[in-house]
N, C-alpha and C positions, 0 to 999 in steps of 0.2 A: 664449263665452269660456271658456278653460280655468280650472279652479279653482286658486286660488293655493295655493302650498306653504307650510305653516307648520311650526314646530318640533314641534308636537303631532302633526301628520300623519307627519312623519319618524320620530318616536319610535314611533308606532303601527306604521309599516311595519317598522322594525327589530325591534320586539318580536315581531311576528306572522310575518314571513316570513324573518328572518335570524337566528334565535336560535342562539347559538354552542354551546349545550349544553342538554340537558334539565334542568329544575330538580330538584334532589335533594329527597327528602322532608324535612319540617321536622325530623324526629327526627335526621337525620344532619348538620344544620347545626351547626357548632362555633362557640362564642363565644370572645371574647378571653381570658377568665379560664381557660377549659379549655385553650386553647393554651399559656398561661403555665404551668399546672400540668403539662402534658405536657413542656414544656421543662425544668422543674425536675427531673422524674423521669428524663428521657432525654437531656438535652443533654450531649454528649461533652466540651465545653469546661468546663462546670461540674463534671462528674465529675473531670476532670483537675485543676482548681483545688482541689477538696476533697482529692484525693490529695496534691497538692503541700503543702497546709497540714498534712495529717497527717504528712508527712515533716518539715516545717520546725518544727513544735512540739516535736519530739523534742530540739531543741537545748537546751531548758531542763533536762530530767532529765540529759542528758549533761553539761552544765556544772555542775549541782548535785552530780553524782557526785564531782567533784574536791574538794569540801569535806567529804565524808562519809568515815567509816572505810573502809579498804581491808583486806580479809582475804584472805590467800592461803595455800595449803598445797602441800606437795610431798613427794616421796619419792625416795630414791636407793638403787640397788643396784649394787655394783661389786666387782670382784676387785682386791685391794690386794696389791702385791708390794713388799716393803721389803728393802733390802740395806744393810749397814753394814760398814766396813773393819775396825774393831777393836771387839770381836773379829769375825772374819769370819763373817757369818751372813746368811742369806736367809730371809725369811718370806713365805709366800703365804696370804692369808686372804680370805674372802668378807665384804664389808661391806654394811651396809644402815642407812638412817636415815630418819626422818620429821621434818618441820618445819612449823610454822605461824607466820605473821607477821601482826601487826595493826598498821596505821599509821593514825594520826589526825592530819590537818593541824591545826596550831594557829595558824600565821600563814602564810597564802598569799594575799597581796594580789592577785596576778595572777589567781588562780582566782576570787576574789570578784568582781572587776570583769568577768571573763569571764561569770560567772553573771548579773550585772546586764545585760550586753549581750545575753545570750541571752533574757532576759525581754522586752527591748525588741524583739528580732527576732520573738519569738512574737506580741507585740501587733501589730507591723507586718504579719505574715503573716495574722493574724485579720482585720485591717481590709482587706487586699487581697482576701481571700476574700469579705468582705461587699461590697466594691466590684464584684467579679465577679458576685455574686448580684444586686446592684442593677442592674448593666448588663444582666443577662438580662431584667429587666422591660422595659427599653427595647428590647432586641432583639426580644422577643416582640411588642411593640406595633408596631415598625417592620415586621417581617415580615408581621404581620396586616394592617396598614393599607396596606402596599404591594400586597397581593393586592386589597384593595378599590379602591385607586387604579387598578390595572391593569384591573380589571373595569369600572369606570366609564369609563375611557379607551376600552376596547374597545366599550362600549355606545354612547358618543358617536360613535366612529369608524364603527360600523355604521349609526347614524342618519344620519351624514353621507354614507355610501355610498348609503343608501336615498334621501336627498334628491337626490344627483347622478344616481342612476339614474332617479328620477322626472323630473328636469330633462332628462335625455337622451331619455326617452320623449316628453316634451312637445316638445322640439326636433325630433324625428323627425316628430311629428304636424304641427307647424307647417310643416316643410319639405315634407311630402307635399301639403299644401293650398296651398303657395306663399306662406306668411306669413313665411318666413325663408329664408336661404340656407344653403349647405352649411357655411359657416364656423361657424355656430351649432352645428350637429350635431357638428363636429369638436372645438370647444371643450368642449362638454358631454361628449363621449366622453373627452377627455383628463382632465378633472376626475374623471369617474367611475373611470377606470383608476387614477388616483393614489389616490383614496379607497379603492379595493379593495386596492391594495398596502399602504396604511397599515393597513387592517383586518387583513391577514395578519400584519403585524409586531406589531400590538396583541394578537392572539391568542397569539403566541409569548411576549409579555411576561407575559400571564396565566399561561401554563404555567411560565415561569421563576419567577414570584412564588410559585406554589404549591410549586415545587421547593425554593425557599429555606425555606419554612415546614416542609416535610418534613425538610430537613437539620437545622433547628433542633430539632425535636421527635422525629425518627425515627418519625413517624406519618403515615399517608396521609389526606389530606383531599379530599373531593369538593366541599364547599361550606361557606362560612362566613357568619355573620350580618353584615349590613351596618349602617352607622351612619345614623341618621335625620337628616334635614335640620333638625330642630328642636333639635339639640344647641346649648346656649347658647354663643354666641361672646362671651366676656367678657375684659376685660383681666386681667392677672395680679393677684393679691391677696397682699400690698399692691402697688399699682402704683408702686413706688419702687425704682429700681435699687440704691440704697445699702443698703436693707434686705435685698435678695436677696444682695448681695455680702457683707454682714456675716454673714448666715446661712451662706453658702458657706465663709467663713473659719473658722467654728466647726464646721461639720458635713460639709464635703466629705470623703468617705472617703479618697480618694487623698491629699488634703492632710494629713489626720490621720495616715495611714500614713507620709508623708514626715517628720513630726515624730518618730516613733519611729525612723526610719532615722537621723536626726541624733543622737538620744539614744544609739542603739546605737553609732554611730561615736565618740561622746564616751567611752563606757565602754570601748570597745576601745582607745582612746588611753591611758586610765588603766591598762588591763591591760598594754600594752606598756611603759609607764614603770615599772610595778611589777616588770618583769624585772630592774631594778637592785637590788631590795630582797632582803634575806636571807629564807630560809624556815625554818620551825621545825615539826617533826613529833614527835609522841609515838609511840614504836615499842615494841611488845611482841613478843618472839619466844620460841618454845618448840621445842626440838629433842630428839629421842630416837633412839638408835641404838646400835650396838655401838661399841666403843672405836676400831676402825680407821676407821670411817666418820666419827666426830666428831674424830679426831685426838688423842685423849688417850693418850699413851704412858706406860708405867710408868717412872718416873724411876729406879728402882733396877735394873732388868734388862730390856734390850731383848729378850732371848731369851724372856722370860716376861711378855709384856705382859698387861695386864688384859683379859680376854676377855668380860666381862659387858656388859650394856646400860648406857648412860649417858644421863641426862636433864640438859638445860640450859635454864634460863629466863633471859631478858634483858628488862629494862624500862628505858627511857631516853629521852632527848631527842636528836633529830638536827637539828643546825643546819647550814645550807648558805649560804655567803656567795658570791655570784657576783662574780668579780674581772674576768675577761676572757673573752669568747666570740667573739673574732675580729671584733667590731663588729656582730654580729647584732642585739643588742638596740637599739642606737642606730639602725640602719637600719630596724628595725621601727617605732620611734617616729616617725621621719621619714615613713615610709609611712603611718602612721595619721593624722598631721597632714594629709597630702595627701588622704586618703580622707574625713576630717572636712570639710575645705574643699569637696570635691566634693559631699558630701551636702547641705551647707548651700546651695551654689549651685543644686543641683537642686531643693531645696525652694523656693527663691526663684523659680526659673523656673516651677515648677508653680504657685506662688501667683499669679504674674502671669497665667499662662494661665487659671487658674480665674476670676480677676477679669474677664479679657477675655471668656471664654465666657459668664459669667453676665450681663454687661452686654449682650453681643451678642444673647443669647437673650431677654433681657427686651425689647430693642427689637424682636426678630423677632416675639414674640408680639403686641405692640401693633400692629406693622405688619400681621400676619396678620388681626387683628380688623378693621382698616380695609379690608384687601383683600377679605375675604369679602363685606362689604357692597358694596364697589365692583364686584367681579366679578359679584355677583348682579344688580346694576342693569345691568351691561354686557350680560347675557343678554337682559334685557327690551329694552334699547336696540337691540341687534343684531337681535333678532326683529322689531322695528318697522322697522328699516332693510331687512331682507330683504323684508318684505311691501311696503314702499314702492317698493323697487327692482323687484320683480316687476310691480307695477302700471305703473311707468314703462316696463318692457320691453314689456308688452302694448299700451301705447298708443304705443310708438315713441320715447319720450324717453330710454330706457336700452337698452344692448345686453346681449348674453348674458354678456359678460365681467364687467359690473357685477353681474349677478345671481349669478354663480358666486363672485365675490369676497365679496359680502355673505353668502352662505351659508357660505363658508369661515370668515369672521370670526365668524359666529354659533357654529359648533361649536368654534372655538378658544376663544371666551369661555366655553363650557360646560366645556371641559377645564380651563381656567385656574381656574374657580370651584371645581371639585372638587379640583384639586391644592392650592389655597389652604386648603380645609377640612382636608385631611389634614395639610398643613404646620402648621396651627394646633394640631391635636391633638398632633402629635409634638414641636413646639417647646415646648409646655407641659410635656411629660414630660421633655424634655432640660433645660429650665430647672430643674425640680425635682431632676433628677439632679445638675446642677452645684451646686445648693445643698445637696445631701446629704439631701433630704427625700423622694425618690422611694421609694414602697413599694407592695406589691401592692394596697393599698386604692385607689390611683389607677386601677388597672385595673377594680376593682369599681365605681368611680364611672362609668367609661365604659360598663360593661356595661348600665347602666340605659337607655342610648340606642341599644342595638343592636336591630335589627329581625329577628325570627326568620324572617319570610317575605320577606326582602329579595330583590328580583329586579333585578339590575343593569340589564337591558334596559328596565325601566320606572322604576326608582327612582334612576337616576343624575341625574335632574333634580328639583329641588324641586317637589312636587306642586302648590303654589299657582301657580308659574310656568307649569307645563304647562296647568293649567285656565285661566289667564289667556290663554295662547296660543290655546286652543280657543275661548274666548269672543270673542277678537278675530276669529278666522276666521269664526265664525258671524255676527258682527255685520256683516261686509262682504258686499256683493252678489257 
């Protein structure tokens, strides 16, 4: 009687005869934290966000400048031609002058509110940069675990291909000795061909996942460390959705940034309203030049003007009262009201979205916890089903289609188990991001469960399940 196929045998076949790539030395295996650090140093999106913040924070000194003294200086050189009818005379002289003006705003309500709005814009920009930096933590984890997910998917697909290849060989052997008909061979061949095609697609997905990691960090990776199956699968702490929502309302970075956006819009509205108010400046002016340049004519004789230098100093207050500007100020006030309403509605929309995401992710993590255990048990159940179906096929109570379907379900359960594990890890990080608590320390916590010698072709399956499968195989005649 032919020896029955088990999951352990398929894994062994896939590892030994169909390895997709040679294992890289342990020294070249990159861990999660190293990938994140490379992303911080080299990610183009983060660099662009930092440059954008560097530009946006300049609005504060620019707005403050409107409240500070303004000093300007100038010089003038000109040819002056003067004519007069009585007595008839024409005078041509070269004129030059120098002047300096100092102005200090004393009452500029519009500029004051503009300065307050600028400070809010700066705080908003700082929080948006922090949100981008926090999102890079999640991006690094997503890219990293997507590589591991695709590698485990490839490993299980190769094991499935090896299983169908072995089943095809058995069908051929049974056909040669007259124990089965040609249909069994054709069915086995079709399943094997499909598994082979799936393995080719899975290989491309591994390459795509590595490419995404390279794009994120601008670094080349040959191999990365894998996550062990002993990673604790625990509900979120605290396991209370309201606590997470309350934390998100206080700490979600995008939501905090939207608060400053509303505050900035309020200050801008005050600035526009202040356009109706008078302004008051203290002005000091000093001028020096010849008589022609400054316009001081000799009152006694036009023909003999005073030709020496003249100095003039002025110190005073300058009051400006706006009366009518063609409706510009009123229009700007109406525009600011609309923009304030827009920012408030956007903040409310974001608040609702944050609440929804936080609650959904809290449920997702709890669901993942239950699914990991269920998917793990599913592997054991499907393994038993495969062996029972193979025995039934050998004694004639089951056909080849039953065997192939059972094997297909087994490897589907393996892929579902691994996908759920990675979903659990990423949903945890997404929940913390929604609550505003995600930080690099969360990646450090995960690094403790990385395996430096992780080999996807052997480690895609929990080691205790693989050993249990081998024990079952040895226990059967």
